BAMARMI-763000 format. One record per atom (N, C-alpha, C, O): atom name; residue in one letter; x, z, y; residue number from 1. Coordinates in nm, 3 decimals. Layout:
BEGIN
atomo = CA	residuo = A	px = X	pz = Z	py = Y	num = NUM
...
//
This chain:
BEGIN
atomo = N	residuo = M	px = 0.595	pz = -3.616	py = -2.533	num = 1
atomo = CA	residuo = M	px = 0.514	pz = -3.728	py = -2.498	num = 1
atomo = C	residuo = M	px = 0.404	pz = -3.683	py = -2.403	num = 1
atomo = O	residuo = M	px = 0.335	pz = -3.584	py = -2.430	num = 1
atomo = N	residuo = E	px = 0.388	pz = -3.752	py = -2.294	num = 2
atomo = CA	residuo = E	px = 0.292	pz = -3.714	py = -2.190	num = 2
atomo = C	residuo = E	px = 0.160	pz = -3.788	py = -2.211	num = 2
atomo = O	residuo = E	px = 0.158	pz = -3.906	py = -2.247	num = 2
atomo = N	residuo = K	px = 0.052	pz = -3.717	py = -2.189	num = 3
atomo = CA	residuo = K	px = -0.080	pz = -3.777	py = -2.206	num = 3
atomo = C	residuo = K	px = -0.108	pz = -3.872	py = -2.091	num = 3
atomo = O	residuo = K	px = -0.056	pz = -3.854	py = -1.980	num = 3
atomo = N	residuo = K	px = -0.190	pz = -3.970	py = -2.117	num = 4
atomo = CA	residuo = K	px = -0.224	pz = -4.068	py = -2.014	num = 4
atomo = C	residuo = K	px = -0.301	pz = -4.009	py = -1.897	num = 4
atomo = O	residuo = K	px = -0.272	pz = -4.041	py = -1.782	num = 4
atomo = N	residuo = N	px = -0.398	pz = -3.924	py = -1.924	num = 5
atomo = CA	residuo = N	px = -0.488	pz = -3.873	py = -1.821	num = 5
atomo = C	residuo = N	px = -0.437	pz = -3.746	py = -1.754	num = 5
atomo = O	residuo = N	px = -0.503	pz = -3.694	py = -1.664	num = 5
atomo = N	residuo = S	px = -0.323	pz = -3.697	py = -1.793	num = 6
atomo = CA	residuo = S	px = -0.274	pz = -3.574	py = -1.731	num = 6
atomo = C	residuo = S	px = -0.224	pz = -3.603	py = -1.590	num = 6
atomo = O	residuo = S	px = -0.163	pz = -3.707	py = -1.564	num = 6
atomo = N	residuo = K	px = -0.252	pz = -3.511	py = -1.502	num = 7
atomo = CA	residuo = K	px = -0.210	pz = -3.527	py = -1.363	num = 7
atomo = C	residuo = K	px = -0.109	pz = -3.418	py = -1.330	num = 7
atomo = O	residuo = K	px = -0.119	pz = -3.305	py = -1.378	num = 7
atomo = N	residuo = K	px = -0.016	pz = -3.453	py = -1.252	num = 8
atomo = CA	residuo = K	px = 0.081	pz = -3.354	py = -1.206	num = 8
atomo = C	residuo = K	px = 0.031	pz = -3.302	py = -1.072	num = 8
atomo = O	residuo = K	px = 0.012	pz = -3.379	py = -0.977	num = 8
atomo = N	residuo = F	px = 0.012	pz = -3.172	py = -1.066	num = 9
atomo = CA	residuo = F	px = -0.034	pz = -3.112	py = -0.942	num = 9
atomo = C	residuo = F	px = 0.086	pz = -3.058	py = -0.866	num = 9
atomo = O	residuo = F	px = 0.164	pz = -2.978	py = -0.918	num = 9
atomo = N	residuo = T	px = 0.098	pz = -3.102	py = -0.745	num = 10
atomo = CA	residuo = T	px = 0.205	pz = -3.049	py = -0.662	num = 10
atomo = C	residuo = T	px = 0.146	pz = -2.941	py = -0.573	num = 10
atomo = O	residuo = T	px = 0.035	pz = -2.954	py = -0.523	num = 10
atomo = N	residuo = S	px = 0.221	pz = -2.837	py = -0.555	num = 11
atomo = CA	residuo = S	px = 0.171	pz = -2.728	py = -0.470	num = 11
atomo = C	residuo = S	px = 0.181	pz = -2.769	py = -0.325	num = 11
atomo = O	residuo = S	px = 0.288	pz = -2.808	py = -0.277	num = 11
atomo = N	residuo = K	px = 0.070	pz = -2.760	py = -0.257	num = 12
atomo = CA	residuo = K	px = 0.068	pz = -2.791	py = -0.114	num = 12
atomo = C	residuo = K	px = 0.108	pz = -2.665	py = -0.039	num = 12
atomo = O	residuo = K	px = 0.084	pz = -2.553	py = -0.085	num = 12
atomo = N	residuo = K	px = 0.168	pz = -2.685	py = 0.075	num = 13
atomo = CA	residuo = K	px = 0.202	pz = -2.569	py = 0.157	num = 13
atomo = C	residuo = K	px = 0.074	pz = -2.511	py = 0.215	num = 13
atomo = O	residuo = K	px = 0.000	pz = -2.579	py = 0.285	num = 13
atomo = N	residuo = E	px = 0.050	pz = -2.386	py = 0.185	num = 14
atomo = CA	residuo = E	px = -0.067	pz = -2.319	py = 0.238	num = 14
atomo = C	residuo = E	px = -0.029	pz = -2.249	py = 0.367	num = 14
atomo = O	residuo = E	px = 0.084	pz = -2.205	py = 0.385	num = 14
atomo = N	residuo = K	px = -0.126	pz = -2.240	py = 0.455	num = 15
atomo = CA	residuo = K	px = -0.102	pz = -2.169	py = 0.580	num = 15
atomo = C	residuo = K	px = -0.096	pz = -2.021	py = 0.551	num = 15
atomo = O	residuo = K	px = -0.186	pz = -1.965	py = 0.488	num = 15
atomo = N	residuo = K	px = 0.009	pz = -1.960	py = 0.595	num = 16
atomo = CA	residuo = K	px = 0.024	pz = -1.817	py = 0.574	num = 16
atomo = C	residuo = K	px = -0.016	pz = -1.744	py = 0.701	num = 16
atomo = O	residuo = K	px = 0.023	pz = -1.782	py = 0.812	num = 16
atomo = N	residuo = I	px = -0.094	pz = -1.641	py = 0.684	num = 17
atomo = CA	residuo = I	px = -0.136	pz = -1.560	py = 0.797	num = 17
atomo = C	residuo = I	px = -0.036	pz = -1.447	py = 0.812	num = 17
atomo = O	residuo = I	px = -0.011	pz = -1.372	py = 0.718	num = 17
atomo = N	residuo = K	px = 0.019	pz = -1.435	py = 0.928	num = 18
atomo = CA	residuo = K	px = 0.115	pz = -1.330	py = 0.954	num = 18
atomo = C	residuo = K	px = 0.045	pz = -1.216	py = 1.028	num = 18
atomo = O	residuo = K	px = -0.011	pz = -1.235	py = 1.135	num = 18
atomo = N	residuo = I	px = 0.049	pz = -1.100	py = 0.969	num = 19
atomo = CA	residuo = I	px = -0.011	pz = -0.983	py = 1.030	num = 19
atomo = C	residuo = I	px = 0.100	pz = -0.897	py = 1.089	num = 19
atomo = O	residuo = I	px = 0.192	pz = -0.855	py = 1.019	num = 19
atomo = N	residuo = E	px = 0.090	pz = -0.874	py = 1.216	num = 20
atomo = CA	residuo = E	px = 0.190	pz = -0.792	py = 1.283	num = 20
atomo = C	residuo = E	px = 0.135	pz = -0.652	py = 1.302	num = 20
atomo = O	residuo = E	px = 0.020	pz = -0.633	py = 1.342	num = 20
atomo = N	residuo = T	px = 0.217	pz = -0.556	py = 1.273	num = 21
atomo = CA	residuo = T	px = 0.178	pz = -0.417	py = 1.292	num = 21
atomo = C	residuo = T	px = 0.275	pz = -0.351	py = 1.388	num = 21
atomo = O	residuo = T	px = 0.387	pz = -0.400	py = 1.409	num = 21
atomo = N	residuo = R	px = 0.233	pz = -0.242	py = 1.444	num = 22
atomo = CA	residuo = R	px = 0.320	pz = -0.166	py = 1.532	num = 22
atomo = C	residuo = R	px = 0.284	pz = -0.019	py = 1.518	num = 22
atomo = O	residuo = R	px = 0.177	pz = 0.015	py = 1.467	num = 22
atomo = N	residuo = D	px = 0.371	pz = 0.065	py = 1.564	num = 23
atomo = CA	residuo = D	px = 0.343	pz = 0.208	py = 1.560	num = 23
atomo = C	residuo = D	px = 0.234	pz = 0.243	py = 1.660	num = 23
atomo = O	residuo = D	px = 0.216	pz = 0.175	py = 1.762	num = 23
atomo = N	residuo = W	px = 0.163	pz = 0.349	py = 1.630	num = 24
atomo = CA	residuo = W	px = 0.064	pz = 0.400	py = 1.724	num = 24
atomo = C	residuo = W	px = 0.139	pz = 0.458	py = 1.843	num = 24
atomo = O	residuo = W	px = 0.245	pz = 0.519	py = 1.827	num = 24
atomo = N	residuo = R	px = 0.085	pz = 0.439	py = 1.962	num = 25
atomo = CA	residuo = R	px = 0.153	pz = 0.486	py = 2.083	num = 25
atomo = C	residuo = R	px = 0.062	pz = 0.575	py = 2.166	num = 25
atomo = O	residuo = R	px = -0.061	pz = 0.568	py = 2.157	num = 25
atomo = N	residuo = V	px = 0.125	pz = 0.659	py = 2.244	num = 26
atomo = CA	residuo = V	px = 0.051	pz = 0.738	py = 2.342	num = 26
atomo = C	residuo = V	px = -0.012	pz = 0.641	py = 2.441	num = 26
atomo = O	residuo = V	px = 0.055	pz = 0.552	py = 2.493	num = 26
atomo = N	residuo = G	px = -0.140	pz = 0.659	py = 2.468	num = 27
atomo = CA	residuo = G	px = -0.211	pz = 0.571	py = 2.560	num = 27
atomo = C	residuo = G	px = -0.302	pz = 0.471	py = 2.490	num = 27
atomo = O	residuo = G	px = -0.379	pz = 0.403	py = 2.557	num = 27
atomo = N	residuo = D	px = -0.294	pz = 0.461	py = 2.357	num = 28
atomo = CA	residuo = D	px = -0.385	pz = 0.372	py = 2.285	num = 28
atomo = C	residuo = D	px = -0.528	pz = 0.423	py = 2.296	num = 28
atomo = O	residuo = D	px = -0.553	pz = 0.543	py = 2.279	num = 28
atomo = N	residuo = L	px = -0.621	pz = 0.333	py = 2.325	num = 29
atomo = CA	residuo = L	px = -0.762	pz = 0.367	py = 2.327	num = 29
atomo = C	residuo = L	px = -0.813	pz = 0.353	py = 2.184	num = 29
atomo = O	residuo = L	px = -0.795	pz = 0.248	py = 2.122	num = 29
atomo = N	residuo = V	px = -0.875	pz = 0.457	py = 2.130	num = 30
atomo = CA	residuo = V	px = -0.915	pz = 0.458	py = 1.990	num = 30
atomo = C	residuo = V	px = -1.062	pz = 0.494	py = 1.973	num = 30
atomo = O	residuo = V	px = -1.122	pz = 0.559	py = 2.059	num = 30
atomo = N	residuo = K	px = -1.117	pz = 0.451	py = 1.862	num = 31
atomo = CA	residuo = K	px = -1.251	pz = 0.491	py = 1.821	num = 31
atomo = C	residuo = K	px = -1.233	pz = 0.598	py = 1.714	num = 31
atomo = O	residuo = K	px = -1.164	pz = 0.577	py = 1.614	num = 31
atomo = N	residuo = V	px = -1.294	pz = 0.714	py = 1.735	num = 32
atomo = CA	residuo = V	px = -1.281	pz = 0.827	py = 1.645	num = 32
atomo = C	residuo = V	px = -1.408	pz = 0.835	py = 1.561	num = 32
atomo = O	residuo = V	px = -1.518	pz = 0.844	py = 1.614	num = 32
atomo = N	residuo = S	px = -1.390	pz = 0.832	py = 1.430	num = 33
atomo = CA	residuo = S	px = -1.506	pz = 0.848	py = 1.341	num = 33
atomo = C	residuo = S	px = -1.500	pz = 0.985	py = 1.275	num = 33
atomo = O	residuo = S	px = -1.393	pz = 1.032	py = 1.236	num = 33
atomo = N	residuo = A	px = -1.614	pz = 1.046	py = 1.263	num = 34
atomo = CA	residuo = A	px = -1.624	pz = 1.178	py = 1.199	num = 34
atomo = C	residuo = A	px = -1.761	pz = 1.187	py = 1.134	num = 34
atomo = O	residuo = A	px = -1.846	pz = 1.099	py = 1.152	num = 34
atomo = N	residuo = Y	px = -1.781	pz = 1.294	py = 1.059	num = 35
atomo = CA	residuo = Y	px = -1.911	pz = 1.314	py = 0.993	num = 35
atomo = C	residuo = Y	px = -1.963	pz = 1.452	py = 1.030	num = 35
atomo = O	residuo = Y	px = -1.889	pz = 1.550	py = 1.031	num = 35
atomo = N	residuo = D	px = -2.093	pz = 1.457	py = 1.061	num = 36
atomo = CA	residuo = D	px = -2.151	pz = 1.586	py = 1.095	num = 36
atomo = C	residuo = D	px = -2.188	pz = 1.662	py = 0.968	num = 36
atomo = O	residuo = D	px = -2.160	pz = 1.615	py = 0.857	num = 36
atomo = N	residuo = I	px = -2.250	pz = 1.776	py = 0.983	num = 37
atomo = CA	residuo = I	px = -2.280	pz = 1.862	py = 0.870	num = 37
atomo = C	residuo = I	px = -2.379	pz = 1.799	py = 0.772	num = 37
atomo = O	residuo = I	px = -2.381	pz = 1.835	py = 0.655	num = 37
atomo = N	residuo = T	px = -2.460	pz = 1.704	py = 0.819	num = 38
atomo = CA	residuo = T	px = -2.557	pz = 1.638	py = 0.732	num = 38
atomo = C	residuo = T	px = -2.498	pz = 1.516	py = 0.661	num = 38
atomo = O	residuo = T	px = -2.564	pz = 1.455	py = 0.577	num = 38
atomo = N	residuo = G	px = -2.373	pz = 1.481	py = 0.693	num = 39
atomo = CA	residuo = G	px = -2.308	pz = 1.367	py = 0.631	num = 39
atomo = C	residuo = G	px = -2.326	pz = 1.237	py = 0.706	num = 39
atomo = O	residuo = G	px = -2.279	pz = 1.133	py = 0.660	num = 39
atomo = N	residuo = L	px = -2.392	pz = 1.242	py = 0.820	num = 40
atomo = CA	residuo = L	px = -2.410	pz = 1.121	py = 0.901	num = 40
atomo = C	residuo = L	px = -2.285	pz = 1.095	py = 0.985	num = 40
atomo = O	residuo = L	px = -2.225	pz = 1.188	py = 1.039	num = 40
atomo = N	residuo = P	px = -2.246	pz = 0.969	py = 0.995	num = 41
atomo = CA	residuo = P	px = -2.127	pz = 0.938	py = 1.076	num = 41
atomo = C	residuo = P	px = -2.155	pz = 0.952	py = 1.225	num = 41
atomo = O	residuo = P	px = -2.263	pz = 0.920	py = 1.273	num = 41
atomo = N	residuo = T	px = -2.055	pz = 1.001	py = 1.296	num = 42
atomo = CA	residuo = T	px = -2.060	pz = 1.006	py = 1.442	num = 42
atomo = C	residuo = T	px = -1.936	pz = 0.936	py = 1.495	num = 42
atomo = O	residuo = T	px = -1.828	pz = 0.947	py = 1.438	num = 42
atomo = N	residuo = F	px = -1.953	pz = 0.865	py = 1.603	num = 43
atomo = CA	residuo = F	px = -1.843	pz = 0.791	py = 1.662	num = 43
atomo = C	residuo = F	px = -1.828	pz = 0.829	py = 1.808	num = 43
atomo = O	residuo = F	px = -1.926	pz = 0.854	py = 1.879	num = 43
atomo = N	residuo = S	px = -1.702	pz = 0.833	py = 1.852	num = 44
atomo = CA	residuo = S	px = -1.674	pz = 0.855	py = 1.993	num = 44
atomo = C	residuo = S	px = -1.543	pz = 0.782	py = 2.025	num = 44
atomo = O	residuo = S	px = -1.475	pz = 0.734	py = 1.935	num = 44
atomo = N	residuo = Y	px = -1.511	pz = 0.776	py = 2.151	num = 45
atomo = CA	residuo = Y	px = -1.390	pz = 0.707	py = 2.194	num = 45
atomo = C	residuo = Y	px = -1.297	pz = 0.807	py = 2.259	num = 45
atomo = O	residuo = Y	px = -1.340	pz = 0.907	py = 2.318	num = 45
atomo = N	residuo = G	px = -1.168	pz = 0.779	py = 2.248	num = 46
atomo = CA	residuo = G	px = -1.071	pz = 0.868	py = 2.307	num = 46
atomo = C	residuo = G	px = -0.940	pz = 0.796	py = 2.330	num = 46
atomo = O	residuo = G	px = -0.929	pz = 0.675	py = 2.308	num = 46
atomo = N	residuo = I	px = -0.842	pz = 0.871	py = 2.373	num = 47
atomo = CA	residuo = I	px = -0.710	pz = 0.817	py = 2.401	num = 47
atomo = C	residuo = I	px = -0.605	pz = 0.906	py = 2.335	num = 47
atomo = O	residuo = I	px = -0.616	pz = 1.028	py = 2.339	num = 47
atomo = N	residuo = I	px = -0.505	pz = 0.844	py = 2.276	num = 48
atomo = CA	residuo = I	px = -0.399	pz = 0.921	py = 2.211	num = 48
atomo = C	residuo = I	px = -0.312	pz = 0.984	py = 2.319	num = 48
atomo = O	residuo = I	px = -0.260	pz = 0.915	py = 2.407	num = 48
atomo = N	residuo = T	px = -0.297	pz = 1.116	py = 2.312	num = 49
atomo = CA	residuo = T	px = -0.219	pz = 1.187	py = 2.413	num = 49
atomo = C	residuo = T	px = -0.082	pz = 1.230	py = 2.362	num = 49
atomo = O	residuo = T	px = 0.010	pz = 1.250	py = 2.442	num = 49
atomo = N	residuo = A	px = -0.067	pz = 1.246	py = 2.231	num = 50
atomo = CA	residuo = A	px = 0.063	pz = 1.287	py = 2.175	num = 50
atomo = C	residuo = A	px = 0.068	pz = 1.252	py = 2.028	num = 50
atomo = O	residuo = A	px = -0.034	pz = 1.244	py = 1.959	num = 50
atomo = N	residuo = A	px = 0.190	pz = 1.232	py = 1.980	num = 51
atomo = CA	residuo = A	px = 0.209	pz = 1.211	py = 1.837	num = 51
atomo = C	residuo = A	px = 0.183	pz = 1.343	py = 1.767	num = 51
atomo = O	residuo = A	px = 0.213	pz = 1.450	py = 1.819	num = 51
atomo = N	residuo = G	px = 0.128	pz = 1.333	py = 1.650	num = 52
atomo = CA	residuo = G	px = 0.090	pz = 1.454	py = 1.579	num = 52
atomo = C	residuo = G	px = 0.202	pz = 1.515	py = 1.498	num = 52
atomo = O	residuo = G	px = 0.320	pz = 1.491	py = 1.522	num = 52
atomo = N	residuo = N	px = 0.161	pz = 1.594	py = 1.402	num = 53
atomo = CA	residuo = N	px = 0.251	pz = 1.666	py = 1.316	num = 53
atomo = C	residuo = N	px = 0.319	pz = 1.570	py = 1.219	num = 53
atomo = O	residuo = N	px = 0.252	pz = 1.486	py = 1.158	num = 53
atomo = N	residuo = D	px = 0.448	pz = 1.581	py = 1.203	num = 54
atomo = CA	residuo = D	px = 0.524	pz = 1.496	py = 1.113	num = 54
atomo = C	residuo = D	px = 0.577	pz = 1.578	py = 0.996	num = 54
atomo = O	residuo = D	px = 0.676	pz = 1.539	py = 0.932	num = 54
atomo = N	residuo = A	px = 0.515	pz = 1.690	py = 0.967	num = 55
atomo = CA	residuo = A	px = 0.561	pz = 1.779	py = 0.861	num = 55
atomo = C	residuo = A	px = 0.542	pz = 1.714	py = 0.725	num = 55
atomo = O	residuo = A	px = 0.453	pz = 1.631	py = 0.706	num = 55
atomo = N	residuo = Q	px = 0.624	pz = 1.754	py = 0.631	num = 56
atomo = CA	residuo = Q	px = 0.615	pz = 1.698	py = 0.497	num = 56
atomo = C	residuo = Q	px = 0.494	pz = 1.750	py = 0.420	num = 56
atomo = O	residuo = Q	px = 0.459	pz = 1.696	py = 0.315	num = 56
atomo = N	residuo = T	px = 0.431	pz = 1.852	py = 0.471	num = 57
atomo = CA	residuo = T	px = 0.313	pz = 1.904	py = 0.403	num = 57
atomo = C	residuo = T	px = 0.190	pz = 1.819	py = 0.429	num = 57
atomo = O	residuo = T	px = 0.089	pz = 1.833	py = 0.360	num = 57
atomo = N	residuo = K	px = 0.197	pz = 1.730	py = 0.526	num = 58
atomo = CA	residuo = K	px = 0.086	pz = 1.639	py = 0.558	num = 58
atomo = C	residuo = K	px = 0.106	pz = 1.507	py = 0.484	num = 58
atomo = O	residuo = K	px = 0.215	pz = 1.452	py = 0.483	num = 58
atomo = N	residuo = I	px = -0.001	pz = 1.459	py = 0.422	num = 59
atomo = CA	residuo = I	px = 0.006	pz = 1.329	py = 0.355	num = 59
atomo = C	residuo = I	px = -0.013	pz = 1.217	py = 0.456	num = 59
atomo = O	residuo = I	px = 0.058	pz = 1.116	py = 0.452	num = 59
atomo = N	residuo = F	px = -0.109	pz = 1.235	py = 0.546	num = 60
atomo = CA	residuo = F	px = -0.139	pz = 1.133	py = 0.646	num = 60
atomo = C	residuo = F	px = -0.093	pz = 1.180	py = 0.783	num = 60
atomo = O	residuo = F	px = -0.104	pz = 1.299	py = 0.814	num = 60
atomo = N	residuo = P	px = -0.043	pz = 1.089	py = 0.865	num = 61
atomo = CA	residuo = P	px = -0.006	pz = 1.129	py = 1.001	num = 61
atomo = C	residuo = P	px = -0.130	pz = 1.163	py = 1.084	num = 61
atomo = O	residuo = P	px = -0.241	pz = 1.120	py = 1.053	num = 61
atomo = N	residuo = C	px = -0.109	pz = 1.239	py = 1.188	num = 62
atomo = CA	residuo = C	px = -0.220	pz = 1.275	py = 1.276	num = 62
atomo = C	residuo = C	px = -0.173	pz = 1.267	py = 1.421	num = 62
atomo = O	residuo = C	px = -0.053	pz = 1.269	py = 1.449	num = 62
atomo = N	residuo = F	px = -0.269	pz = 1.258	py = 1.511	num = 63
atomo = CA	residuo = F	px = -0.240	pz = 1.245	py = 1.653	num = 63
atomo = C	residuo = F	px = -0.330	pz = 1.336	py = 1.733	num = 63
atomo = O	residuo = F	px = -0.440	pz = 1.371	py = 1.691	num = 63
atomo = N	residuo = K	px = -0.280	pz = 1.375	py = 1.851	num = 64
atomo = CA	residuo = K	px = -0.366	pz = 1.447	py = 1.944	num = 64
atomo = C	residuo = K	px = -0.443	pz = 1.341	py = 2.023	num = 64
atomo = O	residuo = K	px = -0.385	pz = 1.250	py = 2.081	num = 64
atomo = N	residuo = V	px = -0.575	pz = 1.357	py = 2.023	num = 65
atomo = CA	residuo = V	px = -0.663	pz = 1.260	py = 2.088	num = 65
atomo = C	residuo = V	px = -0.754	pz = 1.334	py = 2.184	num = 65
atomo = O	residuo = V	px = -0.815	pz = 1.434	py = 2.148	num = 65
atomo = N	residuo = Y	px = -0.762	pz = 1.281	py = 2.308	num = 66
atomo = CA	residuo = Y	px = -0.859	pz = 1.334	py = 2.404	num = 66
atomo = C	residuo = Y	px = -0.989	pz = 1.259	py = 2.381	num = 66
atomo = O	residuo = Y	px = -0.995	pz = 1.138	py = 2.400	num = 66
atomo = N	residuo = D	px = -1.093	pz = 1.331	py = 2.342	num = 67
atomo = CA	residuo = D	px = -1.225	pz = 1.275	py = 2.313	num = 67
atomo = C	residuo = D	px = -1.306	pz = 1.270	py = 2.442	num = 67
atomo = O	residuo = D	px = -1.333	pz = 1.374	py = 2.502	num = 67
atomo = N	residuo = F	px = -1.344	pz = 1.149	py = 2.484	num = 68
atomo = CA	residuo = F	px = -1.418	pz = 1.132	py = 2.611	num = 68
atomo = C	residuo = F	px = -1.557	pz = 1.194	py = 2.605	num = 68
atomo = O	residuo = F	px = -1.603	pz = 1.252	py = 2.704	num = 68
atomo = N	residuo = R	px = -1.625	pz = 1.182	py = 2.491	num = 69
atomo = CA	residuo = R	px = -1.762	pz = 1.232	py = 2.481	num = 69
atomo = C	residuo = R	px = -1.766	pz = 1.384	py = 2.484	num = 69
atomo = O	residuo = R	px = -1.846	pz = 1.443	py = 2.557	num = 69
atomo = N	residuo = R	px = -1.680	pz = 1.449	py = 2.405	num = 70
atomo = CA	residuo = R	px = -1.682	pz = 1.595	py = 2.398	num = 70
atomo = C	residuo = R	px = -1.590	pz = 1.659	py = 2.502	num = 70
atomo = O	residuo = R	px = -1.596	pz = 1.781	py = 2.523	num = 70
atomo = N	residuo = Q	px = -1.505	pz = 1.581	py = 2.565	num = 71
atomo = CA	residuo = Q	px = -1.412	pz = 1.625	py = 2.669	num = 71
atomo = C	residuo = Q	px = -1.320	pz = 1.736	py = 2.620	num = 71
atomo = O	residuo = Q	px = -1.299	pz = 1.836	py = 2.689	num = 71
atomo = N	residuo = I	px = -1.265	pz = 1.717	py = 2.501	num = 72
atomo = CA	residuo = I	px = -1.165	pz = 1.809	py = 2.448	num = 72
atomo = C	residuo = I	px = -1.052	pz = 1.729	py = 2.384	num = 72
atomo = O	residuo = I	px = -1.068	pz = 1.612	py = 2.350	num = 72
atomo = N	residuo = E	px = -0.938	pz = 1.795	py = 2.368	num = 73
atomo = CA	residuo = E	px = -0.826	pz = 1.735	py = 2.299	num = 73
atomo = C	residuo = E	px = -0.818	pz = 1.798	py = 2.161	num = 73
atomo = O	residuo = E	px = -0.818	pz = 1.920	py = 2.148	num = 73
atomo = N	residuo = E	px = -0.810	pz = 1.715	py = 2.057	num = 74
atomo = CA	residuo = E	px = -0.806	pz = 1.766	py = 1.922	num = 74
atomo = C	residuo = E	px = -0.709	pz = 1.684	py = 1.837	num = 74
atomo = O	residuo = E	px = -0.674	pz = 1.572	py = 1.873	num = 74
atomo = N	residuo = I	px = -0.667	pz = 1.740	py = 1.726	num = 75
atomo = CA	residuo = I	px = -0.580	pz = 1.671	py = 1.633	num = 75
atomo = C	residuo = I	px = -0.669	pz = 1.593	py = 1.535	num = 75
atomo = O	residuo = I	px = -0.759	pz = 1.650	py = 1.472	num = 75
atomo = N	residuo = V	px = -0.642	pz = 1.463	py = 1.522	num = 76
atomo = CA	residuo = V	px = -0.724	pz = 1.375	py = 1.439	num = 76
atomo = C	residuo = V	px = -0.633	pz = 1.301	py = 1.341	num = 76
atomo = O	residuo = V	px = -0.526	pz = 1.252	py = 1.379	num = 76
atomo = N	residuo = N	px = -0.675	pz = 1.295	py = 1.215	num = 77
atomo = CA	residuo = N	px = -0.600	pz = 1.219	py = 1.115	num = 77
atomo = C	residuo = N	px = -0.612	pz = 1.070	py = 1.141	num = 77
atomo = O	residuo = N	px = -0.712	pz = 1.023	py = 1.194	num = 77
atomo = N	residuo = V	px = -0.509	pz = 0.996	py = 1.104	num = 78
atomo = CA	residuo = V	px = -0.503	pz = 0.854	py = 1.134	num = 78
atomo = C	residuo = V	px = -0.613	pz = 0.775	py = 1.062	num = 78
atomo = O	residuo = V	px = -0.656	pz = 0.671	py = 1.112	num = 78
atomo = N	residuo = Y	px = -0.659	pz = 0.822	py = 0.947	num = 79
atomo = CA	residuo = Y	px = -0.764	pz = 0.748	py = 0.876	num = 79
atomo = C	residuo = Y	px = -0.900	pz = 0.761	py = 0.945	num = 79
atomo = O	residuo = Y	px = -0.995	pz = 0.693	py = 0.905	num = 79
atomo = N	residuo = N	px = -0.912	pz = 0.845	py = 1.046	num = 80
atomo = CA	residuo = N	px = -1.035	pz = 0.856	py = 1.124	num = 80
atomo = C	residuo = N	px = -1.025	pz = 0.781	py = 1.257	num = 80
atomo = O	residuo = N	px = -1.114	pz = 0.792	py = 1.341	num = 80
atomo = N	residuo = L	px = -0.919	pz = 0.705	py = 1.275	num = 81
atomo = CA	residuo = L	px = -0.896	pz = 0.633	py = 1.401	num = 81
atomo = C	residuo = L	px = -0.898	pz = 0.484	py = 1.381	num = 81
atomo = O	residuo = L	px = -0.860	pz = 0.433	py = 1.275	num = 81
atomo = N	residuo = E	px = -0.942	pz = 0.413	py = 1.483	num = 82
atomo = CA	residuo = E	px = -0.938	pz = 0.267	py = 1.486	num = 82
atomo = C	residuo = E	px = -0.898	pz = 0.227	py = 1.627	num = 82
atomo = O	residuo = E	px = -0.958	pz = 0.273	py = 1.725	num = 82
atomo = N	residuo = I	px = -0.798	pz = 0.142	py = 1.639	num = 83
atomo = CA	residuo = I	px = -0.750	pz = 0.101	py = 1.771	num = 83
atomo = C	residuo = I	px = -0.852	pz = 0.007	py = 1.835	num = 83
atomo = O	residuo = I	px = -0.893	pz = -0.092	py = 1.774	num = 83
atomo = N	residuo = V	px = -0.892	pz = 0.040	py = 1.957	num = 84
atomo = CA	residuo = V	px = -0.982	pz = -0.044	py = 2.034	num = 84
atomo = C	residuo = V	px = -0.899	pz = -0.130	py = 2.129	num = 84
atomo = O	residuo = V	px = -0.921	pz = -0.251	py = 2.141	num = 84
atomo = N	residuo = S	px = -0.804	pz = -0.066	py = 2.196	num = 85
atomo = CA	residuo = S	px = -0.717	pz = -0.136	py = 2.290	num = 85
atomo = C	residuo = S	px = -0.579	pz = -0.072	py = 2.286	num = 85
atomo = O	residuo = S	px = -0.564	pz = 0.049	py = 2.306	num = 85
atomo = N	residuo = A	px = -0.478	pz = -0.153	py = 2.262	num = 86
atomo = CA	residuo = A	px = -0.342	pz = -0.102	py = 2.251	num = 86
atomo = C	residuo = A	px = -0.281	pz = -0.081	py = 2.389	num = 86
atomo = O	residuo = A	px = -0.303	pz = -0.159	py = 2.482	num = 86
atomo = N	residuo = A	px = -0.205	pz = 0.027	py = 2.398	num = 87
atomo = CA	residuo = A	px = -0.131	pz = 0.053	py = 2.522	num = 87
atomo = C	residuo = A	px = -0.017	pz = -0.046	py = 2.535	num = 87
atomo = O	residuo = A	px = 0.044	pz = -0.086	py = 2.436	num = 87
atomo = N	residuo = S	px = 0.012	pz = -0.084	py = 2.658	num = 88
atomo = CA	residuo = S	px = 0.122	pz = -0.180	py = 2.676	num = 88
atomo = C	residuo = S	px = 0.247	pz = -0.112	py = 2.723	num = 88
atomo = O	residuo = S	px = 0.349	pz = -0.177	py = 2.743	num = 88
//
C-alpha cells in the first residue's frame, strides 16, 4: 500500500563532464616545481626534450626537461610537472 504523500523521484540526466587525457609529448611546455634546501617551493618553466626512464624500478615516470631559468637539461619526475601548453 502506497502512502498518499510519498513522491516518486525520477532521476534526471545529469551533465557528465568528460575529461580527456593524452600522453606527455616532446615539446610540451611545462612548469617545474621543486623545493630548495629550506623547504620553500621554487618554480621554473621548461620544455620536455625526451621521454624518461621506463624501467620497472621507477614508480613514477620521468622526463628530460630543459629548464629555461637554469639553462640545463635534467631528469624530472612527472609529479613535479604541470603542462602549461601542449605540443601539437
